[in-house]
C-alpha positions in Angstrom: 187.8 114.9 123.2 186.5 111.3 122.8 187.2 109.6 126.1 185.5 107.6 128.8 183.6 110.7 130.1 182.5 112.3 126.9 182.6 109.2 124.6 179.0 108.0 125.1 177.6 111.3 123.8 179.5 110.8 120.6 177.3 107.7 120.0 174.0 109.6 120.2 171.6 108.2 117.6 167.9 107.8 117.0 167.1 104.1 116.5 164.0 102.0 116.1 162.4 101.5 119.5 161.9 97.8 118.5 165.7 97.0 118.6 166.0 98.4 122.2 165.2 95.9 124.9 164.9 96.0 128.7 167.5 94.5 131.0 166.5 91.7 133.4 167.7 93.3 136.7 166.3 96.9 137.0 165.1 97.4 140.6 163.4 100.8 139.8 159.6 100.9 139.7 157.6 103.9 138.7 153.9 104.5 139.4 151.4 105.0 136.6 151.0 108.6 137.8 154.7 109.2 137.4 154.8 107.5 134.0 152.1 110.1 132.9 154.3 112.8 134.4 157.3 111.6 132.4 155.2 111.6 129.2 154.0 115.2 130.1 157.6 116.2 130.7 158.6 115.0 127.2 155.6 116.6 125.6 156.4 119.9 127.4 160.2 120.0 127.3 161.1 117.7 124.4 163.2 114.6 124.7 166.1 115.8 126.9 167.7 112.5 128.1 168.7 109.7 125.8 168.3 106.1 126.7 171.6 104.5 127.8 172.2 101.2 126.2 174.8 98.5 125.9 176.2 97.8 122.4 173.5 95.1 121.9 170.9 97.8 122.7 169.9 96.4 126.1 168.9 99.3 128.4 171.2 100.4 131.2 169.1 103.5 132.0 165.9 104.8 130.5 163.5 101.9 130.7 160.6 104.1 131.6 161.4 106.6 128.8 161.5 103.6 126.4 158.2 102.3 127.8 156.2 105.5 127.2 157.9 106.0 123.8 155.8 103.0 122.8 152.5 104.8 123.7 150.6 107.4 121.8 151.0 110.2 121.1 154.8 109.8 121.5 154.9 106.7 119.3 153.6 108.6 116.3 155.4 111.8 117.2 158.8 110.0 117.4 158.1 107.9 114.3 158.8 104.7 116.4 162.3 105.9 117.3 164.1 106.6 120.5 167.4 108.5 121.2 170.2 106.3 122.6 173.8 106.6 123.7 176.0 103.5 123.9 178.1 102.6 126.9 180.3 99.6 126.7 181.2 98.2 130.1 183.6 95.3 130.3 181.1 93.1 132.1 177.5 92.8 133.3 178.4 94.2 136.7 179.3 97.5 135.1 175.9 97.6 133.5 174.2 96.8 136.8 176.2 99.5 138.5 175.3 101.9 135.8 171.5 101.1 136.2 171.5 101.6 139.9 173.7 104.7 140.0 171.7 106.4 137.3 168.5 105.7 139.3 169.9 106.6 142.8 171.7 109.8 141.6 168.4 111.4 140.6 167.7 112.0 144.3 164.4 113.0 146.0 162.6 116.3 146.4 162.9 118.1 149.7 159.9 119.6 151.3 161.2 123.2 151.8 162.3 123.8 148.2 159.1 122.2 146.9 157.0 124.6 149.1 159.0 127.5 147.7 158.4 126.3 144.1 154.6 125.9 144.6 154.4 129.3 146.3 156.4 131.0 143.5 154.2 129.4 140.8 151.0 130.4 142.6 152.3 134.0 143.1 152.9 134.1 139.3 149.2 133.4 138.9 149.5 129.8 137.8 146.3 127.8 138.4 146.1 124.8 140.6 145.1 122.8 137.5 148.2 123.9 135.6 150.6 123.3 138.4 149.0 119.9 139.0 149.3 118.9 135.3 152.9 120.2 134.9 154.3 118.9 138.2 152.2 115.7 138.4 150.5 116.8 141.7 147.0 116.4 142.9 145.2 119.5 144.3 145.6 118.1 147.9 149.4 118.0 147.5 149.5 121.5 146.1 147.4 122.7 149.0 149.7 121.0 151.6 152.7 122.7 149.9 151.1 126.1 149.4 150.7 127.5 153.0 147.4 129.0 152.0 144.4 128.7 154.2 141.8 126.1 153.1 139.3 128.9 152.2 141.8 130.9 150.1 143.0 127.7 148.4 139.4 126.7 147.5 138.9 130.2 146.0 142.0 129.8 143.9 140.8 126.4 142.7 137.6 127.8 141.3 138.8 131.2 140.2 139.1 130.1 136.5 135.8 128.4 136.4 133.3 130.5 134.5 130.6 128.2 133.5 128.7 127.1 136.5 125.6 125.0 136.0 122.4 126.3 137.7 121.5 124.5 140.9 118.2 122.8 140.8 115.9 122.0 143.7 114.5 118.5 143.2 111.5 117.3 145.2 109.9 113.9 145.5 106.5 113.7 143.8 
C-alpha cells in the first residue's frame, strides 16, 4: 500500500530536532498566545501530527510544532527529538504548495459551533479557568460565546474560589 497517498506515513521517524530546519517562504504566522495553546495541546493530547519535511529535513509543514519542541518542558520530554514524515516533491514549487495548502486547509472556527462547544462544556460543569486553559481563550471570549448573563457568568467565574482574603478598611492617619 506504499503509494503517493500513503507513502509519507511509511517514513515516520523521530529525529533530532537539530537536523530539522525551517523553510524560507512560510507565510503563516502564529501569535504567542496560540503557540502556548499549541504547547498545551501537545501536553494534553500527546504529539498527534508529525512535522512534514523534504528529504533534506527542511520543513514543509509544522514550523510552529518544531519551534515549541525546542522549549521546555517539551524539549526535555521529547529528548530533543521531533516526529517527521518525508515528502519528496519534484521541485520547490511542490514544497511551497504543500506549505500553503497544509496551512489553508486547517480552516477557521465558526461562531455558532464554538458557542455550542462552550455551552456544552459549561453545562458539564467545566470551569471558566479550565475552558480558557484548554481552548486558549480569555474569560471575556468565553463570556461572549456562553450566552449567559453578565451576573451569572461572574458567579461561575468565582464559584471555585474558596480562599478569599479578608477585606481591610484603610484610613489615612
